N, C-alpha and C positions, 0 to 999 in steps of 0.2 A: 814352622821347621819339623818337616815329617822324622818320625819315628820309626824302625824299626822295630819288630815282632823278635826277640829272642829266640834260637835255636832251642830251648828248653822248655818252650811253652807251646812253641808251632804246632806239636798232637792234639792239642784243645782246639783246635779249630780245624784239625786235618779229618779226626774222629768225630763221631755221629753224638755230642754232646748240644744237649739243646743250652742258647746262650740266653742272657738276660738282656735286654736290649733298650737302652733307656732313650727319650727323645724327652724334650720341654714344652709342655703344652704351652698355650697361648697367656695365661697367668702365673708361669713360671714351674707352678708344680711337675716333677720328675711323673711320666708314663713309663712304664717300664712293661715290655711285654718276652713272653719267650716264644724266641723263634730261632730258624736253622741258620744255620751261617755257613759260609765258606770263605779257604782264603785264598788268594788267586793274586801271585806274584807277591806285592808285598800292601796288598791292599784284604780290609775285610769286605765281605758281600754278604749284605742281604736283603732276602726278597718280601716283597708284600705286591698289597692291591694297590692301584691308584684310589685316592679317595680317603681311605681310614682314614684313623685319629693319627697314628706313625705318619702316615705320606703327609699328611697334613701339616704337622708340627715340625717335620724335618726341612717341607721347602719354607716353613718360616725364621725356622733357627736349624741350620745344618749341622750344628754340632751336636756328638752324641757318645753316646759310651756304651759298649759293648763288654758283659761280664763272662766268662766259663770258667765255671768251676769242674775239677774233676768230680764223677760220682765216686770216684775210689780211693779218693784221698783230697782230705780237703785242705791239705797241706799244697795242693797243686792248683793254681788255678793264674789267671790273666785278667786283668781289664786294661782293657784299648780305648783312650781317648781320642778321638777324632773329629773329623769332617767328611758331611758326606760332597765332593765333589763332582759326580754325575749321577744323575738319575738316567740309566738305560732302561726305555719304556719300549726296545725291537720286539723282534721276536726272539730274540737271543736271554730273553727275563725269561717266557717260558719252558727254553731251553734249561734255562738254569733251575727251575723251581722241580721241572723233572728230574735232573741230577740230585738235586738237592731230595726228593722224595726217595728218588734209589737208595742212596747212602743211607740215612734217616730211618726207612720205612721196608726197606726192601723192595719198592714198587715202583720204578720211574713214571707212572705215570699220576700226576700232583693232584687231577681229577679223579682219581677215583675214590680220595678220602677226601675231597671237595666237590662233589656233585652238584649243587647249587652253583657255586662260583663258576662254573665252565661256560664260556662263550655270554658269561654277565660282567665279568673282569678284566680290567689290565692289569697283567702284572707287570712291576718294576724292580728292578737291581738297584741299589743304594749300595757305589762304590766309597767306599770309605779310605782314605785318607789317616793312618795313626800320627796322633801327634804327643802324646803321650803314653808309654806302656810301662804298666805295674804287672810284677808276679813274681811268682814262684815254683 
């Protein structure tokens, strides 16, 4: 059943706060990666490259968790448990990572930070529908 992200924690996904993104490895061990994220409507969008560990994990088990912690107030946080419901490998994925680069790093060209990936990787947006939200 879809869950809504409460207004009092939405800022954690609208500000440039690096979030912890948890997936499950094939042996069940959690795998957590710091990533950039965006709130798009009621979904959380994470962007990565096709074939990475988290990509393989999500394709095998689309249940994921995102944790955002306010770096200025440890009592302001949100944990979003959810399921990846769409893998967007279109040109929109490149536009999304460039948008995130602008928000998080002030330069809307992601490959200026990751030149070795330019032309060698396929970007993917993981669109996550929240199923449970905890936070304060």
